C-alpha positions in Angstrom: 21.8 -33.4 25.1 18.8 -31.3 26.1 20.7 -28.1 25.2 22.1 -29.6 22.1 18.6 -30.3 20.8 17.4 -26.9 21.9 20.2 -24.6 21.1 22.4 -26.5 18.6 25.3 -26.9 20.9 26.4 -29.7 23.2 27.4 -30.2 26.8 30.0 -32.9 27.2 33.0 -34.0 25.1 34.1 -30.9 23.2 35.7 -32.8 20.3 32.6 -34.9 19.8 30.4 -31.8 19.8 32.6 -30.0 17.3 32.7 -33.0 15.0 28.9 -33.5 15.2 28.2 -29.8 14.5 30.6 -29.7 11.6 29.0 -32.8 10.1 25.7 -31.1 10.4 26.9 -28.0 8.7 28.4 -30.1 5.9 25.2 -31.9 5.3 23.1 -28.8 5.4 25.3 -26.6 3.2 26.8 -29.4 1.0 30.3 -28.1 1.6 33.4 -29.8 2.9 35.4 -26.7 3.8 35.1 -23.0 3.5 36.9 -19.8 4.6 35.2 -19.5 8.0 35.4 -23.2 9.1 38.0 -22.3 11.7 35.7 -19.6 13.1 32.9 -22.1 13.3 35.0 -24.6 15.2 36.4 -22.0 17.6 32.9 -20.6 18.2 31.5 -24.1 18.9 34.3 -24.9 21.3 33.7 -21.6 23.2 30.0 -22.1 23.2 30.4 -25.6 24.6 32.5 -24.1 27.4 30.1 -21.2 28.0 27.2 -23.6 28.5 28.9 -24.6 31.7 28.7 -21.1 33.1 26.0 -21.9 35.6 28.0 -24.7 36.9 31.2 -22.7 37.1 29.5 -20.0 39.1 28.8 -22.6 41.8 32.5 -23.2 42.3 33.4 -20.0 44.0 36.3 -17.6 43.0 37.9 -20.1 40.7 34.7 -20.7 38.8 34.1 -16.9 38.4 37.5 -16.5 36.9 36.7 -19.2 34.4 33.4 -17.5 33.6 35.2 -14.2 32.9 37.8 -16.0 30.7 35.0 -17.7 28.7 33.1 -14.5 28.3 36.1 -12.7 26.9 36.8 -15.5 24.6 33.2 -15.4 23.4 33.2 -11.7 22.6 36.4 -12.1 20.5 35.3 -15.3 18.7 31.7 -14.2 18.4 32.7 -11.1 16.4 34.9 -13.2 14.1 32.1 -15.7 13.6 29.5 -13.0 12.7 32.0 -11.6 10.2 32.7 -15.0 8.6 29.0 -15.9 8.3 28.1 -12.5 6.9 30.8 -12.8 4.3 29.8 -16.3 3.3 26.1 -15.3 3.0 26.9 -12.2 0.9 29.0 -14.4 -1.4 26.4 -17.1 -1.8 22.8 -15.8 -1.3 22.6 -14.2 -4.8 23.3 -17.5 -6.5 20.7 -19.7 -4.7 16.9 -19.7 -4.8 14.6 -18.7 -1.9 14.3 -22.2 -0.5 18.0 -22.7 -0.4 18.5 -19.3 1.2 16.0 -20.4 3.9 17.9 -23.7 4.4 21.3 -22.0 4.6 20.0 -19.3 7.1 18.4 -22.0 9.3 21.9 -23.4 9.9 23.0 -20.1 11.5 19.9 -18.2 12.6 19.6 -19.8 16.0 23.1 -18.7 16.8 22.2 -15.1 15.9 18.8 -14.9 17.5 19.4 -16.9 20.7 23.0 -17.6 21.4 24.5 -14.2 20.6 22.0 -12.2 22.7 22.1 -14.7 25.6 25.9 -15.0 25.8 26.5 -11.4 24.7 24.3 -9.8 27.3 25.9 -11.9 30.0 29.3 -11.0 28.6 28.5 -7.3 28.0 29.2 -7.7 24.2 26.9 -4.9 23.2 28.6 -4.1 19.9 28.5 -7.8 18.9 24.8 -8.0 19.7 23.8 -4.9 17.7 25.9 -6.0 14.7 24.3 -9.3 14.9 20.8 -7.7 15.0 21.6 -5.5 12.0 22.5 -8.4 10.0 20.0 -11.0 11.1 16.7 -9.3 11.7 14.7 -9.6 8.5 17.6 -11.1 6.5 15.3 -13.2 4.3 13.1 -10.2 3.7 16.1 -8.1 2.7 17.2 -11.0 0.4 13.8 -11.1 -1.2 13.9 -7.4 -1.9 17.4 -7.9 -3.4 19.8 -6.5 -0.7 22.0 -8.2 1.9 22.6 -6.0 4.9 26.3 -5.2 5.5 26.2 -2.6 8.3 27.6 -2.3 11.8 26.3 -0.3 14.8 28.6 2.6 14.1 27.0 3.1 10.7 23.6 3.6 12.5 25.3 5.9 15.1 26.7 8.1 12.3 23.2 8.4 10.8 21.8 9.8 14.0 21.5 13.5 15.0 22.0 14.8 18.5 18.3 14.4 19.4 17.9 10.9 17.8 17.9 7.5 19.4 17.8 4.1 17.6 16.4 1.1 19.5 16.4 -2.5 18.5 14.1 -4.7 20.6 15.4 -8.3 20.9 14.2 -11.4 22.7 15.6 -14.8 23.4 14.8 -17.9 25.5 17.0 -18.3 28.5 18.0 -21.5 30.3 15.0 -21.3 32.5 12.7 -21.4 29.5 11.6 -17.7 29.8 11.4 -15.5 26.7 13.4 -12.5 27.8 13.1 -9.0 26.2 15.8 -6.4 26.0 16.2 -3.1 24.2 19.6 -2.2 22.7 19.9 1.5 22.1 22.3 3.9 20.3 22.6 7.7 20.5 25.0 10.0 18.6 27.4 10.2 21.5 27.4 6.6 22.7 30.8 4.9 22.7 29.0 1.5 22.3 25.4 0.4 22.3 23.5 0.3 25.6 21.7 -2.8 26.7 18.4 -2.3 28.7 16.7 -5.3 30.4 12.9 -5.1 29.9 10.7 -8.0 30.9 10.0 -11.7 30.5 7.0 -13.3 28.8 5.6 -14.3 32.2 5.8 -10.6 33.4 4.0 -9.5 30.3 1.2 -12.1 30.7 0.9 -11.2 34.4 -0.1 -7.6 33.4 -3.3 -9.0 32.0 -4.1 -5.9 30.0 -5.2 -6.6 26.5 -6.8 -4.9 23.5 -7.7 -1.2 24.1 -6.9 -1.4 27.8 -3.3 -1.6 26.8 -3.6 2.1 25.8 -5.1 3.4 29.0 -3.0 1.6 31.6 0.5 3.0 32.3 1.8 -0.4 33.3 2.5 -1.3 29.7 4.6 1.9 29.4 6.5 1.0 32.6 7.2 -2.5 31.1 8.4 -1.5 27.6 9.6 2.1 27.6 10.5 3.3 31.2 13.4 0.8 31.6 15.1 2.4 28.6 17.3 5.3 29.7 16.2 8.0 27.2 18.2 11.3 27.5 16.1 14.5 27.9 17.5 15.8 24.6 15.9 13.0 22.6 13.1 14.0 20.3 13.1 11.2 17.7 13.1 7.5 18.5 13.6 5.0 15.7 12.6 1.5 16.9 12.3 -2.0 15.5 10.1 -4.3 17.5 10.3 -8.1 17.9 8.1 -10.9 19.2 5.0 -9.8 21.1 6.0 -6.1 20.6 4.9 -6.5 17.0 1.3 -6.7 18.2 1.4 -3.6 20.4 1.2 0.0 19.2 4.1 1.1 21.3 3.6 4.6 19.8 0.3 4.9 21.7 0.9 3.4 25.1 0.6 6.0 27.9 2.7 7.0 30.9 1.3 7.7 34.4 0.1 11.1 33.2 -1.8 9.6 30.3 0.6 11.0 27.7 1.2 8.8 24.7 4.7 7.8 23.6 4.2 9.5 20.3 3.3 12.7 22.1 6.6 12.6 24.1 8.8 11.7 21.1 8.5 11.3 17.4 8.2 7.5 17.2 9.3 5.8 14.0 8.5 2.1 13.7 11.0 0.4 11.4 11.5 -3.1 9.9 15.1 -2.7 11.2 17.1 0.3 12.3 19.3 -0.3 9.2 16.4 1.4 7.4 18.0 4.6 8.5 20.9 3.8 6.1 18.7 2.8 3.2 18.9 5.1 0.2 15.1 4.8 -0.4 14.5 6.2 3.0 17.0 9.0 2.9 14.5 11.4 1.3 12.9 13.8 3.8 10.6 15.5 1.3 7.0 14.4 2.1 5.3 15.9 -1.0 3.7 13.4 -3.3 4.0 13.3 -7.0 3.0 10.8 -9.7 0.0 8.4 -9.5 -2.5 7.2 -7.0 -4.6 4.1 -7.1 -7.6 4.1 -4.8 -9.7 1.0 -4.2 -12.9 0.8 -2.1 -16.7 0.6 -2.0 -16.4 -3.0 -3.4 -19.1 -5.4 -4.4 -18.1 -8.6 -2.7 -21.0 -10.5 -4.2 -20.5 -9.8 -7.9 -19.8 -12.7 -10.2 -16.1 -13.6 -10.7 -16.6 -14.3 -14.4 -18.0 -10.9 -15.4 -15.9 -8.1 -17.0 -14.3 -5.5 -14.8 -16.3 -2.6 -16.3 -19.8 -4.1 -15.6 -21.8 -2.0 -13.1 -22.5 -3.2 -9.6 -24.8 -6.1 -9.0 -27.5 -5.7 -6.4 -26.1 -5.3 -2.9 -27.6 -6.7 0.4 -29.2 -4.2 2.7 -27.0 -5.2 5.7 -23.6 -3.5 6.1 -20.6 -4.7 8.1 -19.7 -2.6 11.2 -16.1 -3.8 11.2 -13.6 -4.2 8.4 -12.6 -7.8 9.2 -13.9 -11.3 8.6 -16.0 -12.6 11.5 -17.6 -15.4 9.4 -17.1 -17.0 6.0 -18.6 -14.1 4.0 -18.4 -10.3 4.2 -20.9 -7.5 3.8 -20.4 -4.1 2.1 -18.8 -1.3 4.1 -21.1 1.7 4.4 -18.3 4.3 5.0 -15.9 3.0 2.4 -17.5 5.2 -0.4 -17.2 8.5 1.4 -13.7 7.6 2.4 -12.6 6.8 -1.2 -14.4 9.9 -2.6 -12.7 12.1 0.0 -9.2 10.8 -0.6 -9.6 10.9 -4.4 -10.7 14.5 -4.2 -7.6 15.4 -2.2 -5.2 13.6 -4.6 -6.8 15.2 -7.7 -6.7 18.6 -6.0 -3.0 18.1 -5.4 -2.4 17.3 -9.1 -1.8 13.6 -8.6 -3.1 11.4 -11.4 -5.8 9.3 -9.7 -7.4 6.0 -10.6 -10.4 4.9 -8.6 -11.7 1.3 -8.9 -14.9 0.4 -7.0 -18.0 -1.7 -7.2 -17.7 -4.8 -9.3 -14.6 -3.3 -11.0 -12.5 -3.7 -7.9 -11.3 -7.2 -8.7 -8.0 -8.8 -8.2 -7.4 -8.7 -12.0 -8.0 -4.9 -12.0 -5.6 -4.3 -9.1 -2.9 -6.4 -10.6 -3.4 -4.7 -13.9 -3.0 -1.2 -12.5 0.0 -2.2 -10.4 1.9 -2.9 -13.6 2.2 0.9 -13.9 4.2 3.1 -11.5 2.1 3.9 -8.4 3.1 6.3 -5.7 0.1 6.0 -3.4 -2.0 2.8 -3.1 -5.1 3.1 -0.9 -7.1 -0.1 -0.2 -10.4 0.3 1.7 -11.9 -3.1 2.2 -12.1 -6.2 4.5 -8.9 -7.9 5.6 -8.1 -11.0 7.6 -5.4 -13.2 9.1 -6.1 -16.6 10.5 -3.4 -18.0 12.8 -2.7 -21.7 13.4 -4.2 -21.2 16.9 -7.4 -19.8 15.5 -7.7 -22.6 13.0 -7.1 -25.3 15.6 -9.3 -23.8 18.3 -12.3 -23.3 16.0 -11.7 -26.5 14.0 -11.8 -24.5 10.8 -10.1 -27.2 8.7 -13.3 -29.4 9.0 -15.6 -26.4 8.2 -16.4 -26.3 4.5 -17.1 -22.6 4.7 -13.4 -22.0 5.4 -11.8 -24.3 2.8 -10.4 -21.2 1.1 -7.8 -21.2 3.8 -6.5 -24.6 2.8 -6.3 -24.3 -1.0 -2.6 -23.4 -1.3 0.3 -25.4 -0.1 3.5 -24.1 1.3 6.9 -25.5 2.1 7.1 -23.9 5.6 4.8 -22.4 8.3 5.9 -18.8 7.4 4.8 -19.1 3.7 1.6 -20.8 4.8 0.8 -17.8 6.9 1.3 -15.6 3.8 -1.6 -17.5 2.2 -3.9 -17.1 5.2 -3.5 -13.3 5.3 -5.5 -11.5 2.6 -7.6 -8.6 1.5 -11.1 -9.3 0.1 -11.6 -7.9 -3.4 -14.8 -7.6 -5.5 -16.4 -11.0 -5.9 -14.5 -12.5 -2.9 -17.7 -13.8 -1.3 -18.0 -16.4 -4.1 -14.7 -18.1 -3.1 -15.6 -17.8 0.6 -18.9 -19.5 -0.1 -17.1 -22.3 -1.9 -18.3 -21.5 -5.4 -16.0 -22.8 -8.1 -13.7 -20.0 -9.5 -14.1 -19.8 -13.3 -11.1 -20.9 -15.2 -8.7 -18.1 -15.9 -10.2 -15.8 -13.2 -8.8 -14.7 -9.9 -10.6 -15.8 -6.7 -11.2 -12.3 -5.2 -8.9 -13.0 -2.2 -5.6 -11.1 -2.6 -3.2 -13.0 -0.3 0.0 -11.7 1.1 1.8 -14.2 -1.1 0.2 -12.8 -4.2 0.9 -9.3 -3.1 4.6 -10.1 -2.8 4.7 -10.7 -6.5 3.4 -7.2 -7.4 5.7 -4.5 -8.6 5.5 -1.5 -6.2 9.0 -0.2 -6.4 7.7 3.4 -6.9 5.1 3.2 -4.2 5.9 5.6 -1.3 2.8 4.8 0.7 0.4 1.9 1.0 -2.7 2.5 3.2 -4.4 -0.7 4.3 -7.7 0.6 5.4 -8.9 -2.7 6.7 -8.9 -5.0 9.8 -5.8 -6.7 11.2 -3.6 -5.7 8.3 -0.5 -5.5 10.6 -1.0 -9.1 11.8 0.6 -12.3 10.7 2.8 -15.1 12.0 5.4 -13.5 14.2 8.9 -14.9 14.0 12.5 -13.7 14.5 12.4 -12.8 10.8 9.5 -10.4 11.4 5.8 -10.6 10.7 4.7 -12.9 7.9 1.5 -11.3 6.6 0.3 -8.4 4.5 3.0 -6.1 5.6 5.7 -8.5 4.5 4.0 -9.0 1.1 3.9 -5.3 0.4 7.5 -4.8 1.6 8.7 -7.5 -0.7 6.7 -5.9 -3.5 8.7 -2.7 -3.0 6.4 -0.5 -0.9 8.4 2.1 1.1 5.9 2.7 4.0 2.7 1.1 5.1 -0.3 2.3 7.2 -2.0 -0.6 8.8 -4.1 -1.8 11.7 -3.5 -4.2 14.6 -7.1 -5.3 15.2 -10.7 -5.3 13.9 -11.3 -1.6 13.3 -14.8 0.0 13.2 -15.9 1.1 9.7 -17.0 4.6 10.7 -14.0 5.4 12.8 -11.7 4.1 10.0 -13.3 6.4 7.5 -12.7 9.4 9.9 -9.0 8.4 10.6 -8.2 8.1 6.9 -9.9 11.4 6.0 -8.0 13.2 8.8 -4.7 11.4 7.9 -4.8 12.4 4.2 -5.9 16.0 5.0 -2.9 16.3 7.3 -0.6 14.7 4.8 -1.5 17.0 2.0 -1.2 20.0 4.3 2.5 19.1 4.4 2.8 17.1 7.6 5.1 14.1 7.8 3.5 10.7 7.8 3.9 10.1 11.5 2.7 13.6 12.4 -0.3 13.1 10.0 -1.3 9.9 11.7 -0.6 11.1 15.3 -2.7 14.3 14.7 -5.5 12.3 13.0 -5.6 10.0 16.1 -5.6 13.0 18.4 -8.5 14.6 16.5 -10.5 11.3 16.5 -10.0 10.6 20.2 -11.3 14.1 21.1 -14.6 13.1 19.5 -16.9 11.6 22.3 -18.2 9.1 19.7 -14.7 7.7 19.0 -12.7 8.4 22.2 -12.3 4.7 23.0 -8.8 3.5 22.0 -10.3 0.7 20.0 -11.3 3.3 17.4 -7.9 4.9 16.8 -5.0 3.3 18.8 -4.5 0.3 16.5 -3.3 2.3 13.5 0.5 2.2 13.0 3.0 3.2 10.3 5.9 1.1 9.2 9.1 2.6 7.7 7.5 6.0 7.4 10.6 8.2 7.6 9.3 11.0 5.4 
């Protein structure tokens, strides 16, 4: 019963388990029969048998033969099961709303995220695992964008060149209760994906290296990268993180010689390695055309009921050193203006139609208005925040009136709730954070990830989130629920973002160097890597806290 509750399968009477699970499926999906019912039944029967693996191993040679037979059965049935579920979801997702999609997927996701990796790794079903990852990782995000993934590992292999490697990081909880991390890799000449055991959550915690120390200590490299057998010919690594790896700039961890990963290989962070097969990412030309919207040097204290074209109200003398929210209000950013001016000068020089909104004009209304038009570059220089459930509980923020802006919106699930607690502060945002009533018909000055997801950014090739903690959010098997998810749903192709509270002056330098490199013709990942190299060479900014937290997502051009 313990495993039934935890993993959705049952140890005991097989027929009882199958009947119970089928009843559960019928209730959840409101169906009596469908084309893959037989596959579900066969899979459940096999899984019930496989749950006894530990016991069979204790029974000597006979038990080991049983284990092998069950593993072979799993590989065969598992592939059929994945195919059946994929077909059913492809046929039905388009006709149901988001909440129904979430409900449908919840009936199958545990099987994909936990059972398939656990049983597959023990049964050496590498193809089954990778196919499962391609389909399941970020499925709801893909559905929100309007596509349902229908790829297999060989499609990714065919997209790779001789010096490329694709890596999907996966994790699952084993019988001992440990969260176990693996890497599953593909190169152009692999006959099947290769599985690389990495670490457990306990081993990760035992390292006890956090924040910027993570980018000076080679033990993190030894934990995450060294176990992966990377051929010498590889120059480009396309990787998709999971779990705790979403909070680490894998690109910037160092080996025993102090060499960063991104200096050893070109490191492309992806939502999923299926991005290599996406038409929108097939373009390799990194030249920009069209329109740029640049937002920064905002007046966080201006009245929310004034018109967008009114000049700035008086600003406080104090400035914030970091681009995050350490308290319930924010101060202006001293280095935001030179950052915005510098980038605007570059875009204009490169014949890109440029709109700059700043001061009291940088409101939510203004941003949403300009996003109705096609935008190719969106640069946002402001404060950002994400409040996790743990932070709210530990600091008792729910009882603090200064933070009631975190509890204004309701959500049907924890993931959507996280999307309302991740935001960018726009002009006038301090009014809402002080608890001042928002005028009727006006926005509140806090642009949440949920609101961002409703924007239209289908033409946007690059979003630069020049603010604190813009890469953070609620981490789940579906990905990161935060600003990055909001912008991906809105249609943004690639996102530049930060993993922690970034210093204002260092951020300005990073952004100036990044755009200089970009308009010199460098690819996005080279532009960022070289900008970070330049910054860390400056004695004033050599500490990794100033530069290592910047990452690019889905930047393939």
